[in-house]
NUNUDREN-8424 format. One line per 4 residues: number of its first residue (from 1); for each residue x, y, z of C-alpha. Coordinates in steps of 0.001 Angstrom, whole numbers, plus 524288, in hexadecimal, padded with zeros to 5 digits. Layout:
# residues N
NUM	X:Y:Z ~ ...
This chain:
# residues 410
1	399F7:C98CC:4A798 ~ 393FC:C9341:4B409 ~ 38E7D:C857E:4B3E2 ~ 380D3:C83D5:4B996
5	37BFB:C77E6:4C0E1 ~ 36F6D:C733D:4C742 ~ 370C7:C7032:4D5B4 ~ 362C6:C6EED:4DA84
9	3552E:C6B5A:4D5A1 ~ 34742:C6B9E:4DAAE ~ 33A50:C67B6:4D4B2 ~ 32BB3:C67BA:4D76D
13	323E7:C606C:4CD1F ~ 318BD:C572F:4C9D0 ~ 322BF:C4C18:4CA4C ~ 32768:C4F48:4D7FD
17	32CA0:C59F6:4E0A7 ~ 33B0B:C56B8:4E12E ~ 3456C:C53F2:4D6F1 ~ 3475A:C4573:4D9AA
21	338D2:C4248:4D948 ~ 336BF:C49B7:4CCA1 ~ 342A4:C4376:4C649 ~ 33EB1:C35A9:4CA10
25	3310B:C37D8:4C4CF ~ 33665:C3D57:4B816 ~ 33F84:C320E:4B53E ~ 334D0:C285C:4B8BD
29	32B96:C2EA2:4AEF7 ~ 3216C:C32A2:4B8E3 ~ 3176D:C3CE1:4B52C ~ 31435:C47D9:4BEA3
33	307B3:C4B81:4B777 ~ 2FAE9:C494F:4BEAB ~ 2EC9E:C4CEE:4BDC9 ~ 2EA38:C5AC2:4C291
37	2E3EF:C5A0C:4CFF3 ~ 2E85B:C66FA:4D5CF ~ 2DED9:C6FA2:4CE53 ~ 2D1E2:C6DD4:4C768
41	2D431:C6A5D:4B914 ~ 2C69C:C654B:4B60B ~ 2C4B1:C6FFB:4ABDB ~ 2D2AE:C6FE3:4A6DC
45	2D74F:C6726:49BC4 ~ 2E444:C6391:4A204 ~ 2E318:C59FE:4AD4B ~ 2F159:C569F:4B057
49	2FD54:C5DCA:4B55F ~ 30A46:C5C20:4BC56 ~ 306C6:C6004:4CA3E ~ 31084:C6146:4D560
53	30C40:C582A:4E049 ~ 3104E:C56C9:4EE8C ~ 314BC:C64ED:4EF6F ~ 310D3:C6BCF:4FC07
57	3159F:C79D3:4FC80 ~ 3100C:C7C37:50A0E ~ 31779:C7099:50F64 ~ 323FE:C75DB:50956
61	3233F:C8400:50D87 ~ 3175F:C8568:51661 ~ 309F5:C8AA3:512DB ~ 30D79:C9912:5140E
65	3194B:C9866:50B10 ~ 31305:C8F13:50154 ~ 30755:C9809:4FF6F ~ 31079:CA2E9:4FAF4
69	314E0:C9AD1:4EF53 ~ 30D8C:C971A:4E30D ~ 30EC3:C88BB:4DF5D ~ 318CA:C8B88:4D4A3
73	32134:C928D:4DE91 ~ 31FCE:C8783:4E87A ~ 324D2:C7DDE:4DE66 ~ 33072:C866C:4DAFA
77	33447:C8896:4E910 ~ 3335F:C7A15:4EC40 ~ 33BB7:C768C:4E069 ~ 345B2:C80F6:4E40E
81	3468A:C7BB9:4F1EF ~ 34977:C6E37:4EC87 ~ 353AC:C73C7:4E351 ~ 35A1D:C7B1A:4EE7D
85	35AEB:C6EC7:4F6A2 ~ 36046:C6655:4EBB4 ~ 36A7D:C7097:4E81F ~ 36FC6:C7094:4F60C
89	370E3:C7F46:4F4B8 ~ 37374:C85ED:501C3 ~ 36DA9:C9368:50034 ~ 37517:C990D:50BA8
93	381EB:C95A9:504F8 ~ 37FBC:C9BA9:4F785 ~ 37EEB:CA985:4F259 ~ 3704A:CAC03:4F1CC
97	3729F:CB791:4E8BE ~ 376EE:CAD9D:4DEA3 ~ 36B72:CA45D:4E0BC ~ 3605A:CA604:4D6FD
101	352F3:CA07F:4D3E2 ~ 34DB1:C9EB3:4C5FC ~ 3406F:C980A:4C70A ~ 334E4:C9B08:4BE3F
105	326A3:C9791:4BC09 ~ 31E9B:C98CD:4AFCD ~ 31188:C9B96:4B622 ~ 314DF:C9EFB:4C42B
109	30ACE:C9F0E:4CEFF ~ 2FE92:C9C44:4C733 ~ 2F817:C954C:4D2B0 ~ 2F97E:CA17D:4DB16
113	2F4D8:CAA02:4CFD8 ~ 2E883:CA1F1:4CD83 ~ 2E583:CA135:4DC13 ~ 2E615:CAFF9:4DD68
117	2DE37:CB2A9:4D11A ~ 2D39E:CAA17:4D6E6 ~ 2D474:CB16A:4E3D6 ~ 2D360:CBE5D:4DCB1
121	2C755:CBA10:4D520 ~ 2C0A1:CB349:4E079 ~ 2C436:CBB9B:4EC49 ~ 2C976:CC880:4E726
125	2D6B9:CCF4F:4E667 ~ 2D857:CCF9C:4F51C ~ 2DA97:CC0E9:4F525 ~ 2E597:CC0E6:4EB22
129	2F265:CBD0B:4F183 ~ 2FCDE:CC787:4F2C9 ~ 3065E:CBC6B:4EFEB ~ 30053:CB99F:4E29C
133	30AF3:CC016:4DA80 ~ 316F6:CBAEF:4E1B5 ~ 310F3:CAD54:4E194 ~ 30D12:CACCD:4D333
137	31856:CB385:4CC29 ~ 32151:CAA35:4C4EE ~ 32DAC:CAEC4:4CBC7 ~ 32825:CAB2B:4D92B
141	32EDD:C9DDE:4D8E6 ~ 33C51:CA3A2:4D657 ~ 339CE:CAE1E:4E07F ~ 33563:CA485:4EAFE
145	34112:C9BA4:4E8AB ~ 34A40:CA756:4E944 ~ 34423:CABB4:4F614 ~ 3452E:C9E22:4FC2C
149	35360:C9C94:4F7E1 ~ 35766:CAA84:4FACF ~ 35C88:CAAFA:4ECD8 ~ 36133:CB8AD:4E99E
153	36639:CB5B1:4DBFF ~ 35F1D:CB6A6:4CEEB ~ 350E3:CB280:4CEEF ~ 34965:CAFEB:4C279
157	33C4A:CAA0E:4BEE2 ~ 33C79:CA6FC:4B04B ~ 32F15:CA61B:4AA07 ~ 3312A:C9E7B:49D85
161	3251C:C95D5:49EA0 ~ 3285A:C8760:49E77 ~ 336D8:C89AD:49C24 ~ 33867:C9085:4A943
165	34002:C85B0:4B006 ~ 34A70:C857A:4A58B ~ 34A81:C9446:4A45F ~ 34CE4:C956F:4B301
169	357B3:C8B3F:4B2E3 ~ 35DE5:C9115:4A6C8 ~ 35DC1:C9F0C:4AB9E ~ 36343:C9A98:4B8B2
173	36DE9:C9371:4B12D ~ 37132:CA01E:4AA0D ~ 37142:CA82E:4B683 ~ 37A77:C9F27:4BDD7
177	38324:C9D65:4B1F3 ~ 38467:CAC25:4B0CD ~ 388F3:CACF3:4BEED ~ 37CE1:CB413:4C418
181	3792E:CA96F:4CDE6 ~ 37ECC:C9D0D:4D3E6 ~ 37240:C956F:4D679 ~ 3648C:C968E:4D0C4
185	35829:C8EE3:4D3AF ~ 3519E:C8D3B:4C669 ~ 3455D:C86D9:4C114 ~ 336CB:C8846:4BF61
189	329D9:C8610:4C625 ~ 31B73:C853F:4C2A6 ~ 30E3A:C8270:4C8EF ~ 303EC:C8596:4BED3
193	2FA78:C7A2C:4BF04 ~ 2EE1F:C8246:4C021 ~ 2E10E:C824C:4B92B ~ 2E4EC:C8EEC:4B260
197	2F1D6:C89A3:4AD2F ~ 2EC1F:C7CA6:4A8FE ~ 2E0C5:C835E:4A22C ~ 2E9A0:C8CB2:49AD3
201	2F3B1:C82B3:49676 ~ 2E8BC:C793C:4936F ~ 2E150:C82F1:48B03 ~ 2EE11:C8548:483B6
205	2EE2D:C7689:48126 ~ 2FBA4:C7593:48744 ~ 2F81D:C6BA5:491E4 ~ 2F635:C5D18:490DD
209	2E83A:C588E:4929F ~ 2EC58:C4A75:49499 ~ 2E51D:C45DC:4A0BF ~ 2EEB7:C3AEE:4A3E9
213	2F86D:C421C:4ACBA ~ 304C1:C39F0:4AB56 ~ 30409:C3939:49C86 ~ 2FFCE:C473A:499E7
217	30D53:C4D35:4982D ~ 3135F:C4657:48C73 ~ 31E48:C4E1C:485D5 ~ 321B9:C4A27:477ED
221	31679:C4061:47763 ~ 30D3B:C4106:46BCB ~ 3018C:C41A1:4750C ~ 3062C:C4D05:47D6A
225	2FBEC:C57A0:47EBD ~ 301F1:C625F:48701 ~ 30995:C64CF:4935B ~ 305D8:C614A:4A13F
229	306F8:C6C90:4AAD5 ~ 30F33:C6A23:4B6F2 ~ 314A6:C71A1:4C267 ~ 320BA:C71E7:4CB02
233	32E49:C77C9:4CBDB ~ 33C58:C748D:4C8A3 ~ 347B8:C7C32:4CE71 ~ 3564E:C79F1:4CC96
237	36225:C7FE8:4D339 ~ 36BE1:C8510:4C94A ~ 37977:C886B:4CDD8 ~ 386BC:C8BDD:4C85B
241	38F9D:C8004:4C87A ~ 399B7:C878A:4D032 ~ 38FE8:C8B16:4DAC4 ~ 38A9C:C7D28:4DB4E
245	39814:C770E:4DCAF ~ 39C0B:C80DE:4E6FB ~ 390C0:C7CD0:4EFCB ~ 391CB:C6E55:4EC3A
249	38415:C6E52:4E662 ~ 37D83:C6256:4E066 ~ 37F2A:C64D0:4D1C0 ~ 3741E:C5E53:4CA44
253	3762C:C6303:4BC68 ~ 37C17:C6DD8:4B41C ~ 374CC:C77B2:4ABAD ~ 37C6D:C7AA8:49F58
257	372CE:C818B:4965B ~ 3666B:C898F:49548 ~ 35F41:C8E7F:48964 ~ 352EA:C9670:487A0
261	34AED:C9AE5:47BFD ~ 33DB6:C9F95:47772 ~ 334F2:C99A1:46D23 ~ 33057:CA749:46957
265	32485:CA053:463D4 ~ 3183B:C9F04:46C48 ~ 31393:CA11E:47A46 ~ 30F15:C9310:47C17
269	3133E:C8A59:470C6 ~ 3214B:C85F8:46FBC ~ 32845:C885A:462EC ~ 3245D:C7CCD:45A47
273	33262:C7A6C:45600 ~ 337F7:C7BCF:463B8 ~ 33FF5:C87B3:46010 ~ 3410E:C8D29:46DDB
277	3439E:C7FD9:473E8 ~ 34E92:C7D9E:46A27 ~ 354B5:C8AC7:46D62 ~ 35406:C88B5:47C1C
281	35AAC:C7B6A:47B3C ~ 364BD:C8053:47181 ~ 367F9:C8C13:479F4 ~ 3693C:C8392:4861E
285	3728D:C7A25:47F59 ~ 37A94:C8551:479D0 ~ 37BC2:C8B13:48764 ~ 37FD1:C7DCC:48CAE
289	38A19:C7CC0:481F5 ~ 3874A:C6E72:47F45 ~ 384D9:C66C0:472D0 ~ 3776E:C61BD:46F0A
293	37C6A:C53D4:47099 ~ 37F91:C5677:47EE5 ~ 37124:C5711:4829D ~ 36CD4:C4A37:488C2
297	35EB1:C4D0F:48C6E ~ 3540E:C5746:48A6B ~ 349A0:C5A43:49487 ~ 33EEA:C5F29:48B98
301	334E1:C69A3:48E86 ~ 32AFA:C603B:4886E ~ 31DFC:C64BB:48DF9 ~ 3159A:C5AB2:486BC
305	30FA4:C649F:47D6B ~ 30ECD:C60CB:46F0F ~ 3164E:C6C58:4697B ~ 31FAF:C6E41:474D3
309	32543:C607E:474AC ~ 326A6:C6096:465E5 ~ 32D85:C6DB3:4658C ~ 33714:C69D7:47047
313	33A32:C5D5F:468D0 ~ 33CB5:C6578:45C8F ~ 34598:C6EAB:4641D ~ 34DA4:C635E:46984
317	34F1F:C5D68:45C01 ~ 352A0:C6A76:455EE ~ 35D46:C6CDA:46004 ~ 36313:C5F49:46155
321	360CC:C59CE:453BB ~ 3624B:C4B10:452DF ~ 3681F:C4AE3:46096 ~ 35A88:C4E5B:465BA
325	356BB:C401B:463FF ~ 361C5:C3BEE:46D0E ~ 35DB5:C44A2:4787B ~ 353CA:C3F9B:4826F
329	34903:C49A7:48476 ~ 340FC:C48B7:490F4 ~ 3343C:C4F75:4948D ~ 3327D:C510E:4A33F
333	3252D:C575A:4A11A ~ 31FB9:C4A17:49D62 ~ 32028:C475D:4AC0D ~ 32087:C54C8:4B265
337	316F8:C5BC3:4A98E ~ 319FD:C69C7:4A5DE ~ 31DED:C7170:4B1F3 ~ 31E21:C7E34:4AA30
341	327EA:C877C:4B07D ~ 32D0E:C7CA1:4B93A ~ 32FB2:C7300:4AE31 ~ 33D7A:C7734:4AAB8
345	34274:C76C2:4B8AA ~ 33CFF:C693A:4BB57 ~ 341A7:C63E8:4AE41 ~ 34F43:C6963:4B0A8
349	34F83:C61F3:4BD8D ~ 34BB1:C5577:4B657 ~ 356AD:C57A3:4AC83 ~ 36088:C597D:4B781
353	35C58:C4C60:4BD21 ~ 35D59:C460C:4AFB4 ~ 36B4D:C4AB0:4AE2D ~ 36ECF:C4638:4BBD6
357	368D6:C38B6:4BAE2 ~ 36985:C3574:4AC78 ~ 35AE4:C3316:4AB2F ~ 351C0:C39CA:4A18A
361	34379:C3A81:4A5EE ~ 339BC:C3547:49C0C ~ 32F6A:C3C25:4941C ~ 32363:C34BE:4988F
365	316A3:C3366:490EC ~ 31E17:C3320:48408 ~ 316CB:C278F:47E5A ~ 313CF:C2C59:4709F
369	31EB7:C355E:46BFD ~ 31B33:C410E:463B7 ~ 321A2:C3EC0:4565B ~ 32685:C4CCC:456C4
373	32CFF:C4A33:463E2 ~ 336F8:C3FEB:4603C ~ 34237:C4177:469D8 ~ 34649:C38AF:47518
377	33D1B:C3D18:47FEE ~ 340BF:C3255:489BD ~ 3330D:C2C92:4895A ~ 32CCC:C2685:49561
381	338E6:C219A:49C96 ~ 34477:C28DA:4A290 ~ 35195:C2688:49C1D ~ 35EDF:C24AD:4A251
385	36913:C2C10:49A91 ~ 375F1:C32CD:49D78 ~ 37318:C4117:49B19 ~ 37BD2:C4CD7:49D3F
389	374D2:C584A:496E9 ~ 36664:C5B60:495A6 ~ 35D9B:C6654:490D1 ~ 350F7:C6A44:4977D
393	3471D:C71EB:48F49 ~ 33C52:C7B04:493EC ~ 33349:C8305:48B4D ~ 3282B:C8C2F:48ECB
397	31C92:C9412:489F9 ~ 320E7:CA03F:482D4 ~ 32BC4:C98AF:47C2B ~ 3354F:C98C4:4879C
401	33F54:C8DE0:48642 ~ 34A9A:C89D1:48EEE ~ 353EF:C7E6E:48F7B ~ 35E50:C7ACB:49961
405	369B7:C717D:497E2 ~ 36DC6:C6950:4A3A0 ~ 37A16:C6123:4A4EF ~ 37D56:C5618:4AE34
409	386F0:C5AF8:4B85D ~ 39315:C52B8:4B9CC
């Protein structure tokens, strides 16, 4: 069976627009959550979000090209360009028929959709853009990356809500392992901070209404009151080990397992006992063929919702038993917020860096632990620790669950 490695990474996020900046901010416990100043939220309960700053699409690609891309697609393309550069992949020297792109989005081009609905209502059907559909559909990011790379291999845009990043990475892992591709760009992207999205999530009581930005996302804390919506993209280059060695690629990490499951329970609420989360982690570890005691760290989904954090804690304890108390569990969303479809890709990148550098980012804002959340969540301060194997969890609306297992490459 082919071994699969990660050879490139790219990120656009509220904590920075390159891997090194994001990583340094994570390990220093810096929050990327700010007051919303990009849209009018005077009549909306939620006042904070994780907004991508200092991102100029027109400067990157020119006004004409940038205007053809919805914001979620711009993020994905920028992250993919970074990943390409860091992978040192020379496109002219590889078989493009065996180069794929697996990048998804949960909501797609909602900014373009809203803009054109307004045009329709205010100025009539003649003003609706003929580019509306290709700009708003969720597979536009994967398509645009494929076009820019000239990738002729498999292209997929998983839509598994907030587990998209892991689903994309996991399915790419399967495809390369089965010999159907040599290299795949995989990850997720999202740009859904709009009045419509905030109003809907807010009315569902899913969002935090804490008005203090940096303390609003507080996974596992007794005073958490919902997730903080964020935006961005995370894209990784997956490659067969044989292909990577042949081209002398920079090997960052190895992927050894992937598991997926469904709660089969509710469209919005996670299973209260973490049944699907348990199954996804168990399946990933079985696929990796490692013992429970081999897991050194868990990157939790941990959105800062009351039920979600409790159920994930239950799932970890059910799977690992007493060993669960020996495993550091970190919650990147305490600093990044919840990037929805982009979360899994960005959190996978953070786990790769953890394995490389032996540092576990903290879970900030954990000042009053929930009694039902009693594991080691690396509170407040990053921890230096030799780690070889880690799990990254991602769960989404509809009960979609996915977990990936990464191993330090030596």
